PDB file with one MODEL, atoms N, CA, C and O in Angstrom:
MODEL        1
ATOM      1  N   MET A   1      16.884 -12.527   6.714  1.00  0.00           N
ATOM      2  CA  MET A   1      16.577 -11.544   5.749  1.00  0.00           C
ATOM      3  C   MET A   1      15.662 -11.949   4.957  1.00  0.00           C
ATOM      4  O   MET A   1      16.249 -12.742   4.221  1.00  0.00           O
ATOM      5  N   ILE A   2      14.422 -11.894   4.595  1.00  0.00           N
ATOM      6  CA  ILE A   2      13.487 -12.108   3.561  1.00  0.00           C
ATOM      7  C   ILE A   2      12.910 -10.653   2.512  1.00  0.00           C
ATOM      8  O   ILE A   2      12.507  -9.519   2.771  1.00  0.00           O
ATOM      9  N   TYR A   3      13.054 -11.136   1.748  1.00  0.00           N
ATOM     10  CA  TYR A   3      13.082 -10.577   0.765  1.00  0.00           C
ATOM     11  C   TYR A   3      11.709 -10.628   0.148  1.00  0.00           C
ATOM     12  O   TYR A   3      11.292 -11.783   0.063  1.00  0.00           O
ATOM     13  N   THR A   4      10.548  -9.318  -0.498  1.00  0.00           N
ATOM     14  CA  THR A   4       9.594  -9.225  -1.127  1.00  0.00           C
ATOM     15  C   THR A   4       9.546  -9.055  -2.092  1.00  0.00           C
ATOM     16  O   THR A   4      10.664  -8.933  -2.594  1.00  0.00           O
ATOM     17  N   VAL A   5       8.669  -8.951  -2.820  1.00  0.00           N
ATOM     18  CA  VAL A   5       8.834  -8.129  -4.499  1.00  0.00           C
ATOM     19  C   VAL A   5       6.952  -8.212  -4.565  1.00  0.00           C
ATOM     20  O   VAL A   5       6.177  -9.166  -4.500  1.00  0.00           O
ATOM     21  N   THR A   6       6.777  -6.958  -4.699  1.00  0.00           N
ATOM     22  CA  THR A   6       5.480  -6.367  -5.146  1.00  0.00           C
ATOM     23  C   THR A   6       5.326  -5.729  -6.775  1.00  0.00           C
ATOM     24  O   THR A   6       5.606  -4.551  -6.996  1.00  0.00           O
ATOM     25  N   CYS A   7       4.912  -6.539  -7.726  1.00  0.00           N
ATOM     26  CA  CYS A   7       4.749  -5.982  -8.652  1.00  0.00           C
ATOM     27  C   CYS A   7       3.929  -5.136  -9.386  1.00  0.00           C
ATOM     28  O   CYS A   7       4.259  -4.630 -10.459  1.00  0.00           O
ATOM     29  N   ASN A   8       2.400  -4.903  -8.579  1.00  0.00           N
ATOM     30  CA  ASN A   8       1.636  -4.100  -8.664  1.00  0.00           C
ATOM     31  C   ASN A   8       0.804  -3.404  -7.059  1.00  0.00           C
ATOM     32  O   ASN A   8      -0.344  -3.638  -6.681  1.00  0.00           O
ATOM     33  N   PRO A   9       1.725  -2.632  -6.463  1.00  0.00           N
ATOM     34  CA  PRO A   9       1.452  -2.441  -5.329  1.00  0.00           C
ATOM     35  C   PRO A   9       0.440  -1.207  -5.362  1.00  0.00           C
ATOM     36  O   PRO A   9       0.389  -0.493  -6.363  1.00  0.00           O
ATOM     37  N   SER A  10      -0.249  -1.005  -4.405  1.00  0.00           N
ATOM     38  CA  SER A  10      -1.571  -0.173  -4.731  1.00  0.00           C
ATOM     39  C   SER A  10      -1.584   0.505  -2.929  1.00  0.00           C
ATOM     40  O   SER A  10      -1.130   0.052  -1.878  1.00  0.00           O
ATOM     41  N   LEU A  11      -2.298   1.700  -3.258  1.00  0.00           N
ATOM     42  CA  LEU A  11      -3.078   2.585  -2.143  1.00  0.00           C
ATOM     43  C   LEU A  11      -4.254   1.899  -1.718  1.00  0.00           C
ATOM     44  O   LEU A  11      -5.285   1.904  -2.390  1.00  0.00           O
ATOM     45  N   ASP A  12      -4.129   1.274  -0.559  1.00  0.00           N
ATOM     46  CA  ASP A  12      -5.711   0.647  -0.376  1.00  0.00           C
ATOM     47  C   ASP A  12      -6.400   1.846   0.572  1.00  0.00           C
ATOM     48  O   ASP A  12      -5.950   2.254   1.643  1.00  0.00           O
ATOM     49  N   TYR A  13      -7.808   2.373  -0.221  1.00  0.00           N
ATOM     50  CA  TYR A  13      -8.308   3.208   0.370  1.00  0.00           C
ATOM     51  C   TYR A  13      -9.881   1.776   1.148  1.00  0.00           C
ATOM     52  O   TYR A  13     -10.716   1.042   0.621  1.00  0.00           O
ATOM     53  N   ILE A  14      -9.422   2.144   2.712  1.00  0.00           N
ATOM     54  CA  ILE A  14     -10.464   1.637   3.416  1.00  0.00           C
ATOM     55  C   ILE A  14     -11.388   2.348   4.145  1.00  0.00           C
ATOM     56  O   ILE A  14     -11.038   3.049   5.094  1.00  0.00           O
ATOM     57  N   MET A  15     -12.762   2.218   3.727  1.00  0.00           N
ATOM     58  CA  MET A  15     -14.096   2.849   4.341  1.00  0.00           C
ATOM     59  C   MET A  15     -14.752   2.535   5.546  1.00  0.00           C
ATOM     60  O   MET A  15     -14.946   1.322   5.476  1.00  0.00           O
ATOM     61  N   GLU A  16     -15.068   2.827   6.294  1.00  0.00           N
ATOM     62  CA  GLU A  16     -15.534   2.208   7.488  1.00  0.00           C
ATOM     63  C   GLU A  16     -17.533   2.761   7.394  1.00  0.00           C
ATOM     64  O   GLU A  16     -17.629   3.903   6.945  1.00  0.00           O
ATOM     65  N   LEU A  17     -18.423   2.342   7.618  1.00  0.00           N
ATOM     66  CA  LEU A  17     -20.054   2.280   7.506  1.00  0.00           C
ATOM     67  C   LEU A  17     -20.416   1.770   8.815  1.00  0.00           C
ATOM     68  O   LEU A  17     -20.147   0.849   9.585  1.00  0.00           O
ATOM     69  N   ASP A  18     -21.222   2.893   8.698  1.00  0.00           N
ATOM     70  CA  ASP A  18     -22.233   2.065  10.367  1.00  0.00           C
ATOM     71  C   ASP A  18     -23.276   1.309   9.816  1.00  0.00           C
ATOM     72  O   ASP A  18     -23.815   0.469  10.537  1.00  0.00           O
ATOM     73  N   SER A  19     -23.835   1.539   8.103  1.00  0.00           N
ATOM     74  CA  SER A  19     -24.994   1.040   7.939  1.00  0.00           C
ATOM     75  C   SER A  19     -24.414   0.899   6.222  1.00  0.00           C
ATOM     76  O   SER A  19     -23.362   1.426   5.858  1.00  0.00           O
ATOM     77  N   PHE A  20     -25.443  -0.017   5.166  1.00  0.00           N
ATOM     78  CA  PHE A  20     -25.349  -0.417   4.252  1.00  0.00           C
ATOM     79  C   PHE A  20     -26.599  -0.491   3.314  1.00  0.00           C
ATOM     80  O   PHE A  20     -27.270  -1.519   3.401  1.00  0.00           O
ATOM     81  N   PHE A  21     -27.037   0.572   2.334  1.00  0.00           N
ATOM     82  CA  PHE A  21     -27.713   0.260   1.634  1.00  0.00           C
ATOM     83  C   PHE A  21     -27.996   0.414   0.653  1.00  0.00           C
ATOM     84  O   PHE A  21     -27.788   1.551   0.230  1.00  0.00           O
ATOM     85  N   GLU A  22     -28.635  -0.605  -0.314  1.00  0.00           N
ATOM     86  CA  GLU A  22     -27.840  -0.863  -1.877  1.00  0.00           C
ATOM     87  C   GLU A  22     -29.114  -0.167  -2.062  1.00  0.00           C
ATOM     88  O   GLU A  22     -30.243  -0.347  -1.605  1.00  0.00           O
ATOM     89  N   GLY A  23     -28.416   0.980  -3.150  1.00  0.00           N
ATOM     90  CA  GLY A  23     -28.987   1.547  -4.081  1.00  0.00           C
ATOM     91  C   GLY A  23     -29.664   3.533  -3.413  1.00  0.00           C
ATOM     92  O   GLY A  23     -30.543   4.257  -3.882  1.00  0.00           O
ATOM     93  N   LYS A  24     -28.729   3.733  -2.215  1.00  0.00           N
ATOM     94  CA  LYS A  24     -28.762   4.833  -1.461  1.00  0.00           C
ATOM     95  C   LYS A  24     -27.329   5.223  -1.494  1.00  0.00           C
ATOM     96  O   LYS A  24     -26.390   4.517  -1.861  1.00  0.00           O
ATOM     97  N   THR A  25     -27.297   6.349  -1.095  1.00  0.00           N
ATOM     98  CA  THR A  25     -26.362   7.236  -0.625  1.00  0.00           C
ATOM     99  C   THR A  25     -26.150   6.576   0.764  1.00  0.00           C
ATOM    100  O   THR A  25     -27.012   6.404   1.625  1.00  0.00           O
ATOM    101  N   ASN A  26     -24.615   6.184   0.825  1.00  0.00           N
ATOM    102  CA  ASN A  26     -24.280   5.769   2.371  1.00  0.00           C
ATOM    103  C   ASN A  26     -22.744   6.753   2.641  1.00  0.00           C
ATOM    104  O   ASN A  26     -21.772   6.748   1.887  1.00  0.00           O
ATOM    105  N   ARG A  27     -22.860   7.393   3.673  1.00  0.00           N
ATOM    106  CA  ARG A  27     -21.953   7.831   4.213  1.00  0.00           C
ATOM    107  C   ARG A  27     -20.863   7.069   4.928  1.00  0.00           C
ATOM    108  O   ARG A  27     -21.194   6.217   5.753  1.00  0.00           O
ATOM    109  N   SER A  28     -19.577   7.310   4.676  1.00  0.00           N
ATOM    110  CA  SER A  28     -18.639   6.992   5.753  1.00  0.00           C
ATOM    111  C   SER A  28     -18.517   7.420   6.999  1.00  0.00           C
ATOM    112  O   SER A  28     -18.731   8.616   7.192  1.00  0.00           O
ATOM    113  N   ARG A  29     -18.116   6.492   8.235  1.00  0.00           N
ATOM    114  CA  ARG A  29     -17.835   7.555   9.447  1.00  0.00           C
ATOM    115  C   ARG A  29     -16.134   7.186   9.427  1.00  0.00           C
ATOM    116  O   ARG A  29     -15.601   7.030  10.526  1.00  0.00           O
ATOM    117  N   LYS A  30     -15.467   7.078   8.441  1.00  0.00           N
ATOM    118  CA  LYS A  30     -14.109   6.847   8.803  1.00  0.00           C
ATOM    119  C   LYS A  30     -13.382   6.189   7.636  1.00  0.00           C
ATOM    120  O   LYS A  30     -13.695   5.108   7.138  1.00  0.00           O
ATOM    121  N   GLU A  31     -12.498   6.878   7.309  1.00  0.00           N
ATOM    122  CA  GLU A  31     -11.542   6.597   5.952  1.00  0.00           C
ATOM    123  C   GLU A  31     -10.056   6.398   6.692  1.00  0.00           C
ATOM    124  O   GLU A  31      -9.703   6.666   7.840  1.00  0.00           O
ATOM    125  N   THR A  32      -9.317   5.808   5.548  1.00  0.00           N
ATOM    126  CA  THR A  32      -7.928   5.046   6.038  1.00  0.00           C
ATOM    127  C   THR A  32      -7.700   4.624   4.333  1.00  0.00           C
ATOM    128  O   THR A  32      -8.403   4.030   3.515  1.00  0.00           O
ATOM    129  N   ILE A  33      -6.235   5.314   4.281  1.00  0.00           N
ATOM    130  CA  ILE A  33      -5.522   5.015   3.478  1.00  0.00           C
ATOM    131  C   ILE A  33      -4.182   4.298   4.017  1.00  0.00           C
ATOM    132  O   ILE A  33      -3.563   4.747   4.982  1.00  0.00           O
ATOM    133  N   CYS A  34      -3.765   3.077   3.269  1.00  0.00           N
ATOM    134  CA  CYS A  34      -2.425   2.498   3.874  1.00  0.00           C
ATOM    135  C   CYS A  34      -1.966   2.065   2.081  1.00  0.00           C
ATOM    136  O   CYS A  34      -2.669   2.211   1.082  1.00  0.00           O
ATOM    137  N   VAL A  35      -0.521   1.495   2.182  1.00  0.00           N
ATOM    138  CA  VAL A  35      -0.014   1.053   1.420  1.00  0.00           C
ATOM    139  C   VAL A  35      -0.178  -0.314   1.517  1.00  0.00           C
ATOM    140  O   VAL A  35       0.043  -0.902   2.576  1.00  0.00           O
ATOM    141  N   GLY A  36      -0.705  -1.125   0.073  1.00  0.00           N
ATOM    142  CA  GLY A  36      -0.863  -2.796  -0.319  1.00  0.00           C
ATOM    143  C   GLY A  36      -0.352  -3.121  -1.006  1.00  0.00           C
ATOM    144  O   GLY A  36       0.536  -2.468  -1.554  1.00  0.00           O
ATOM    145  N   GLY A  37      -0.783  -4.685  -1.398  1.00  0.00           N
ATOM    146  CA  GLY A  37      -0.094  -5.723  -2.813  1.00  0.00           C
ATOM    147  C   GLY A  37       0.815  -6.647  -1.678  1.00  0.00           C
ATOM    148  O   GLY A  37       1.634  -6.441  -0.782  1.00  0.00           O
ATOM    149  N   LYS A  38       0.325  -7.451  -2.129  1.00  0.00           N
ATOM    150  CA  LYS A  38       1.116  -8.916  -1.433  1.00  0.00           C
ATOM    151  C   LYS A  38       2.461  -8.595  -1.022  1.00  0.00           C
ATOM    152  O   LYS A  38       2.700  -8.343   0.159  1.00  0.00           O
ATOM    153  N   GLY A  39       3.165  -8.587  -1.721  1.00  0.00           N
ATOM    154  CA  GLY A  39       4.953  -9.119  -1.029  1.00  0.00           C
ATOM    155  C   GLY A  39       4.886  -7.142   0.188  1.00  0.00           C
ATOM    156  O   GLY A  39       5.713  -6.969   1.083  1.00  0.00           O
ATOM    157  N   ILE A  40       3.953  -6.208  -0.092  1.00  0.00           N
ATOM    158  CA  ILE A  40       4.058  -5.170   0.812  1.00  0.00           C
ATOM    159  C   ILE A  40       3.465  -5.845   1.837  1.00  0.00           C
ATOM    160  O   ILE A  40       4.176  -5.820   2.842  1.00  0.00           O
ATOM    161  N   ASN A  41       2.346  -6.494   1.991  1.00  0.00           N
ATOM    162  CA  ASN A  41       1.415  -6.816   2.817  1.00  0.00           C
ATOM    163  C   ASN A  41       2.463  -7.535   4.011  1.00  0.00           C
ATOM    164  O   ASN A  41       2.489  -7.150   5.179  1.00  0.00           O
ATOM    165  N   VAL A  42       3.535  -8.948   3.318  1.00  0.00           N
ATOM    166  CA  VAL A  42       4.364  -9.509   3.730  1.00  0.00           C
ATOM    167  C   VAL A  42       4.979  -9.011   4.747  1.00  0.00           C
ATOM    168  O   VAL A  42       4.754  -9.467   5.868  1.00  0.00           O
ATOM    169  N   SER A  43       5.888  -7.963   4.546  1.00  0.00           N
ATOM    170  CA  SER A  43       7.087  -7.115   4.503  1.00  0.00           C
ATOM    171  C   SER A  43       6.872  -6.341   5.909  1.00  0.00           C
ATOM    172  O   SER A  43       7.678  -6.116   6.811  1.00  0.00           O
ATOM    173  N   ILE A  44       5.115  -5.919   5.742  1.00  0.00           N
ATOM    174  CA  ILE A  44       4.652  -5.502   7.020  1.00  0.00           C
ATOM    175  C   ILE A  44       4.826  -6.294   8.020  1.00  0.00           C
ATOM    176  O   ILE A  44       5.672  -6.041   8.876  1.00  0.00           O
ATOM    177  N   VAL A  45       3.888  -7.608   8.078  1.00  0.00           N
ATOM    178  CA  VAL A  45       3.799  -8.747   8.884  1.00  0.00           C
ATOM    179  C   VAL A  45       4.938  -8.568   9.582  1.00  0.00           C
ATOM    180  O   VAL A  45       5.071  -8.300  10.776  1.00  0.00           O
ATOM    181  N   LEU A  46       6.086  -8.807   8.400  1.00  0.00           N
ATOM    182  CA  LEU A  46       7.406  -8.901   8.944  1.00  0.00           C
ATOM    183  C   LEU A  46       8.188  -8.547   9.999  1.00  0.00           C
ATOM    184  O   LEU A  46       8.685  -9.092  10.984  1.00  0.00           O
ATOM    185  N   HIS A  47       8.126  -6.919   9.240  1.00  0.00           N
ATOM    186  CA  HIS A  47       8.177  -5.879  10.210  1.00  0.00           C
ATOM    187  C   HIS A  47       8.142  -5.750  11.531  1.00  0.00           C
ATOM    188  O   HIS A  47       9.031  -5.541  12.356  1.00  0.00           O
ATOM    189  N   GLU A  48       6.626  -5.952  11.649  1.00  0.00           N
ATOM    190  CA  GLU A  48       5.682  -5.886  12.828  1.00  0.00           C
ATOM    191  C   GLU A  48       6.092  -7.201  13.961  1.00  0.00           C
ATOM    192  O   GLU A  48       5.941  -7.002  15.167  1.00  0.00           O
ATOM    193  N   ILE A  49       6.523  -8.300  13.538  1.00  0.00           N
ATOM    194  CA  ILE A  49       7.316  -9.586  14.321  1.00  0.00           C
ATOM    195  C   ILE A  49       8.512  -9.484  14.413  1.00  0.00           C
ATOM    196  O   ILE A  49       9.054 -10.480  14.891  1.00  0.00           O
ATOM    197  N   GLY A  50       9.539  -8.186  13.986  1.00  0.00           N
ATOM    198  CA  GLY A  50      10.983  -8.134  14.451  1.00  0.00           C
ATOM    199  C   GLY A  50      11.878  -8.878  13.284  1.00  0.00           C
ATOM    200  O   GLY A  50      13.087  -8.791  13.495  1.00  0.00           O
ATOM    201  N   GLN A  51      11.500  -9.602  12.076  1.00  0.00           N
ATOM    202  CA  GLN A  51      12.129 -10.361  11.418  1.00  0.00           C
ATOM    203  C   GLN A  51      12.443  -8.950  10.276  1.00  0.00           C
ATOM    204  O   GLN A  51      11.662  -8.058   9.945  1.00  0.00           O
ATOM    205  N   GLU A  52      14.019  -9.195   9.826  1.00  0.00           N
ATOM    206  CA  GLU A  52      14.572  -8.359   8.554  1.00  0.00           C
ATOM    207  C   GLU A  52      14.164  -8.550   7.744  1.00  0.00           C
ATOM    208  O   GLU A  52      13.991  -9.732   7.448  1.00  0.00           O
ATOM    209  N   THR A  53      13.658  -7.304   6.680  1.00  0.00           N
ATOM    210  CA  THR A  53      12.896  -7.956   5.372  1.00  0.00           C
ATOM    211  C   THR A  53      12.679  -6.306   4.446  1.00  0.00           C
ATOM    212  O   THR A  53      12.035  -5.286   4.695  1.00  0.00           O
ATOM    213  N   THR A  54      13.224  -6.562   3.763  1.00  0.00           N
ATOM    214  CA  THR A  54      13.120  -5.301   2.461  1.00  0.00           C
ATOM    215  C   THR A  54      12.493  -5.992   1.822  1.00  0.00           C
ATOM    216  O   THR A  54      12.512  -7.223   1.814  1.00  0.00           O
ATOM    217  N   ALA A  55      11.641  -5.041   0.997  1.00  0.00           N
ATOM    218  CA  ALA A  55      10.419  -4.536   0.073  1.00  0.00           C
ATOM    219  C   ALA A  55      10.791  -4.202  -1.198  1.00  0.00           C
ATOM    220  O   ALA A  55      11.328  -3.111  -1.389  1.00  0.00           O
ATOM    221  N   PHE A  56      10.523  -5.243  -2.435  1.00  0.00           N
ATOM    222  CA  PHE A  56      10.839  -4.548  -3.254  1.00  0.00           C
ATOM    223  C   PHE A  56       9.853  -4.416  -4.290  1.00  0.00           C
ATOM    224  O   PHE A  56       9.123  -5.379  -4.526  1.00  0.00           O
ATOM    225  N   LEU A  57       9.748  -3.442  -4.881  1.00  0.00           N
ATOM    226  CA  LEU A  57       8.447  -2.958  -5.429  1.00  0.00           C
ATOM    227  C   LEU A  57       8.772  -2.308  -7.210  1.00  0.00           C
ATOM    228  O   LEU A  57       9.894  -2.219  -7.708  1.00  0.00           O
ATOM    229  N   PHE A  58       7.365  -1.902  -7.946  1.00  0.00           N
ATOM    230  CA  PHE A  58       7.655  -1.134  -8.685  1.00  0.00           C
ATOM    231  C   PHE A  58       6.746   0.450  -8.291  1.00  0.00           C
ATOM    232  O   PHE A  58       5.828   0.498  -7.473  1.00  0.00           O
ATOM    233  N   ALA A  59       7.152   1.385  -8.911  1.00  0.00           N
ATOM    234  CA  ALA A  59       5.706   2.823  -8.157  1.00  0.00           C
ATOM    235  C   ALA A  59       5.680   3.482  -9.413  1.00  0.00           C
ATOM    236  O   ALA A  59       6.600   3.285 -10.207  1.00  0.00           O
ATOM    237  N   ALA A  60       4.969   4.054  -9.622  1.00  0.00           N
ATOM    238  CA  ALA A  60       4.721   4.853 -11.380  1.00  0.00           C
ATOM    239  C   ALA A  60       3.669   5.911 -10.685  1.00  0.00           C
ATOM    240  O   ALA A  60       2.967   5.594  -9.725  1.00  0.00           O
ATOM    241  N   GLY A  61       3.655   7.249 -11.317  1.00  0.00           N
ATOM    242  CA  GLY A  61       2.837   8.199 -11.269  1.00  0.00           C
ATOM    243  C   GLY A  61       2.601   8.555 -10.235  1.00  0.00           C
ATOM    244  O   GLY A  61       2.944   7.807  -9.320  1.00  0.00           O
ATOM    245  N   PHE A  62       1.707  10.229  -9.790  1.00  0.00           N
ATOM    246  CA  PHE A  62       1.096  10.382  -8.312  1.00  0.00           C
ATOM    247  C   PHE A  62       0.883   9.705  -7.663  1.00  0.00           C
ATOM    248  O   PHE A  62       1.338   9.948  -6.545  1.00  0.00           O
ATOM    249  N   VAL A  63       0.044   8.337  -7.808  1.00  0.00           N
ATOM    250  CA  VAL A  63      -0.357   7.184  -7.159  1.00  0.00           C
ATOM    251  C   VAL A  63       1.566   6.512  -6.442  1.00  0.00           C
ATOM    252  O   VAL A  63       1.823   6.228  -5.273  1.00  0.00           O
ATOM    253  N   GLY A  64       2.379   6.467  -7.456  1.00  0.00           N
ATOM    254  CA  GLY A  64       3.527   5.710  -6.789  1.00  0.00           C
ATOM    255  C   GLY A  64       4.277   6.622  -6.135  1.00  0.00           C
ATOM    256  O   GLY A  64       4.981   6.029  -5.318  1.00  0.00           O
ATOM    257  N   ASP A  65       4.461   7.831  -6.112  1.00  0.00           N
ATOM    258  CA  ASP A  65       5.053   8.845  -5.211  1.00  0.00           C
ATOM    259  C   ASP A  65       4.320   8.817  -3.646  1.00  0.00           C
ATOM    260  O   ASP A  65       5.093   8.939  -2.696  1.00  0.00           O
ATOM    261  N   GLU A  66       3.091   8.685  -3.404  1.00  0.00           N
ATOM    262  CA  GLU A  66       2.732   8.152  -2.150  1.00  0.00           C
ATOM    263  C   GLU A  66       3.057   6.827  -1.943  1.00  0.00           C
ATOM    264  O   GLU A  66       3.600   6.558  -0.871  1.00  0.00           O
ATOM    265  N   ILE A  67       2.865   6.024  -2.658  1.00  0.00           N
ATOM    266  CA  ILE A  67       3.351   4.852  -2.041  1.00  0.00           C
ATOM    267  C   ILE A  67       4.978   4.679  -1.377  1.00  0.00           C
ATOM    268  O   ILE A  67       5.155   4.378  -0.196  1.00  0.00           O
ATOM    269  N   VAL A  68       5.867   4.874  -2.144  1.00  0.00           N
ATOM    270  CA  VAL A  68       6.973   5.708  -1.950  1.00  0.00           C
ATOM    271  C   VAL A  68       7.647   6.856  -0.537  1.00  0.00           C
ATOM    272  O   VAL A  68       8.715   6.851   0.075  1.00  0.00           O
ATOM    273  N   ARG A  69       6.432   7.726  -0.462  1.00  0.00           N
ATOM    274  CA  ARG A  69       6.343   8.260   0.640  1.00  0.00           C
ATOM    275  C   ARG A  69       5.934   7.942   2.155  1.00  0.00           C
ATOM    276  O   ARG A  69       6.258   8.437   3.235  1.00  0.00           O
ATOM    277  N   ARG A  70       5.201   7.043   1.821  1.00  0.00           N
ATOM    278  CA  ARG A  70       4.483   5.748   2.849  1.00  0.00           C
ATOM    279  C   ARG A  70       5.699   4.375   3.172  1.00  0.00           C
ATOM    280  O   ARG A  70       6.273   3.910   4.157  1.00  0.00           O
ATOM    281  N   MET A  71       5.660   4.191   2.127  1.00  0.00           N
ATOM    282  CA  MET A  71       6.834   3.624   2.570  1.00  0.00           C
ATOM    283  C   MET A  71       8.275   4.194   3.311  1.00  0.00           C
ATOM    284  O   MET A  71       8.620   3.725   4.396  1.00  0.00           O
ATOM    285  N   ASN A  72       8.803   4.889   2.854  1.00  0.00           N
ATOM    286  CA  ASN A  72       9.619   5.399   3.691  1.00  0.00           C
ATOM    287  C   ASN A  72       9.856   5.822   4.932  1.00  0.00           C
ATOM    288  O   ASN A  72      10.853   5.896   5.650  1.00  0.00           O
ATOM    289  N   ALA A  73       8.053   6.237   5.087  1.00  0.00           N
ATOM    290  CA  ALA A  73       7.372   6.817   6.617  1.00  0.00           C
ATOM    291  C   ALA A  73       7.615   5.427   7.665  1.00  0.00           C
ATOM    292  O   ALA A  73       7.997   5.513   8.832  1.00  0.00           O
ATOM    293  N   SER A  74       7.327   4.287   7.016  1.00  0.00           N
ATOM    294  CA  SER A  74       7.006   2.794   7.700  1.00  0.00           C
ATOM    295  C   SER A  74       8.210   2.489   8.499  1.00  0.00           C
ATOM    296  O   SER A  74       8.242   2.096   9.665  1.00  0.00           O
ATOM    297  N   GLY A  75       9.121   2.712   7.760  1.00  0.00           N
ATOM    298  CA  GLY A  75      10.421   2.208   8.805  1.00  0.00           C
ATOM    299  C   GLY A  75      10.899   1.246   7.988  1.00  0.00           C
ATOM    300  O   GLY A  75      12.126   1.162   7.948  1.00  0.00           O
ATOM    301  N   ILE A  76      10.243   0.460   7.291  1.00  0.00           N
ATOM    302  CA  ILE A  76      10.208  -0.922   6.145  1.00  0.00           C
ATOM    303  C   ILE A  76      11.335  -0.535   5.211  1.00  0.00           C
ATOM    304  O   ILE A  76      11.198   0.245   4.268  1.00  0.00           O
ATOM    305  N   PRO A  77      12.601  -1.221   5.592  1.00  0.00           N
ATOM    306  CA  PRO A  77      13.156  -1.078   4.175  1.00  0.00           C
ATOM    307  C   PRO A  77      12.598  -1.443   2.560  1.00  0.00           C
ATOM    308  O   PRO A  77      11.831  -2.369   2.294  1.00  0.00           O
ATOM    309  N   SER A  78      13.107  -0.604   1.705  1.00  0.00           N
ATOM    310  CA  SER A  78      12.463  -0.620   0.631  1.00  0.00           C
ATOM    311  C   SER A  78      13.791  -0.602  -0.324  1.00  0.00           C
ATOM    312  O   SER A  78      14.936  -0.382   0.072  1.00  0.00           O
ATOM    313  N   ARG A  79      13.264  -0.968  -2.093  1.00  0.00           N
ATOM    314  CA  ARG A  79      14.154  -0.782  -3.127  1.00  0.00           C
ATOM    315  C   ARG A  79      12.753  -0.651  -4.247  1.00  0.00           C
ATOM    316  O   ARG A  79      11.867  -1.430  -4.597  1.00  0.00           O
ATOM    317  N   ILE A  80      13.073   0.625  -4.534  1.00  0.00           N
ATOM    318  CA  ILE A  80      11.551   1.064  -5.620  1.00  0.00           C
ATOM    319  C   ILE A  80      12.418   1.193  -6.932  1.00  0.00           C
ATOM    320  O   ILE A  80      13.536   1.676  -7.117  1.00  0.00           O
ATOM    321  N   ILE A  81      11.729   0.737  -7.574  1.00  0.00           N
ATOM    322  CA  ILE A  81      12.028   1.158  -9.122  1.00  0.00           C
ATOM    323  C   ILE A  81      10.650   1.882  -9.898  1.00  0.00           C
ATOM    324  O   ILE A  81       9.541   1.448 -10.212  1.00  0.00           O
ATOM    325  N   SER A  82      11.239   3.031 -10.013  1.00  0.00           N
ATOM    326  CA  SER A  82      10.337   4.073 -10.796  1.00  0.00           C
ATOM    327  C   SER A  82      10.385   3.703 -12.178  1.00  0.00           C
ATOM    328  O   SER A  82      11.181   3.361 -13.052  1.00  0.00           O
ATOM    329  N   LEU A  83       8.803   3.993 -11.919  1.00  0.00           N
ATOM    330  CA  LEU A  83       8.566   3.401 -13.856  1.00  0.00           C
ATOM    331  C   LEU A  83       8.409   5.118 -14.795  1.00  0.00           C
ATOM    332  O   LEU A  83       7.654   5.929 -14.257  1.00  0.00           O
ATOM    333  N   PRO A  84       8.880   5.410 -15.673  1.00  0.00           N
ATOM    334  CA  PRO A  84       8.995   6.343 -16.496  1.00  0.00           C
ATOM    335  C   PRO A  84       7.595   7.085 -16.682  1.00  0.00           C
ATOM    336  O   PRO A  84       7.390   8.288 -16.515  1.00  0.00           O
ATOM    337  N   ASP A  85       6.362   5.773 -17.194  1.00  0.00           N
ATOM    338  CA  ASP A  85       5.106   6.049 -17.495  1.00  0.00           C
ATOM    339  C   ASP A  85       4.100   5.022 -16.378  1.00  0.00           C
ATOM    340  O   ASP A  85       4.348   4.090 -15.613  1.00  0.00           O
ATOM    341  N   GLY A  86       2.776   5.840 -16.813  1.00  0.00           N
ATOM    342  CA  GLY A  86       1.777   4.785 -16.142  1.00  0.00           C
ATOM    343  C   GLY A  86       1.258   5.469 -14.563  1.00  0.00           C
ATOM    344  O   GLY A  86       1.269   6.694 -14.442  1.00  0.00           O
ATOM    345  N   CYS A  87       0.945   4.844 -13.741  1.00  0.00           N
ATOM    346  CA  CYS A  87       0.126   5.055 -12.500  1.00  0.00           C
ATOM    347  C   CYS A  87       0.435   3.708 -11.719  1.00  0.00           C
ATOM    348  O   CYS A  87       0.607   2.541 -12.071  1.00  0.00           O
ATOM    349  N   SER A  88       0.431   4.272 -10.698  1.00  0.00           N
ATOM    350  CA  SER A  88       0.113   3.015  -9.483  1.00  0.00           C
ATOM    351  C   SER A  88      -1.199   2.856  -9.429  1.00  0.00           C
ATOM    352  O   SER A  88      -1.867   3.835  -9.763  1.00  0.00           O
ATOM    353  N   ARG A  89      -2.004   1.466  -8.957  1.00  0.00           N
ATOM    354  CA  ARG A  89      -3.223   1.690  -8.276  1.00  0.00           C
ATOM    355  C   ARG A  89      -3.843   2.066  -7.129  1.00  0.00           C
ATOM    356  O   ARG A  89      -3.335   1.673  -6.079  1.00  0.00           O
ATOM    357  N   ILE A  90      -4.895   2.784  -7.077  1.00  0.00           N
ATOM    358  CA  ILE A  90      -5.646   2.672  -5.825  1.00  0.00           C
ATOM    359  C   ILE A  90      -6.557   1.500  -5.576  1.00  0.00           C
ATOM    360  O   ILE A  90      -7.495   1.434  -6.369  1.00  0.00           O
ATOM    361  N   ASN A  91      -6.522   0.939  -5.030  1.00  0.00           N
ATOM    362  CA  ASN A  91      -7.144  -0.182  -4.130  1.00  0.00           C
ATOM    363  C   ASN A  91      -8.688  -0.091  -3.717  1.00  0.00           C
ATOM    364  O   ASN A  91      -9.191  -0.965  -3.011  1.00  0.00           O
TER     365      ASN A  91
ENDMDL
END
């Protein structure tokens, strides 16, 4: 069993572009939102290769609620410490 700790988890917002022009309006062709943070990323890889892992993380606010929802849906065992104030980050 490998335990990971993520003190500052995030929802990672990834946009794919066909091209990018500085100073112009750029439109994405696809967006993806996933859970991130160093410890969570390690637990994701460990889980994918079949290694037992548990992710420990802090979560706050509506972003934290979404992180918790996505971690529960991922099937990766996690222990979440809910913070009464603040808001987890979107990256």
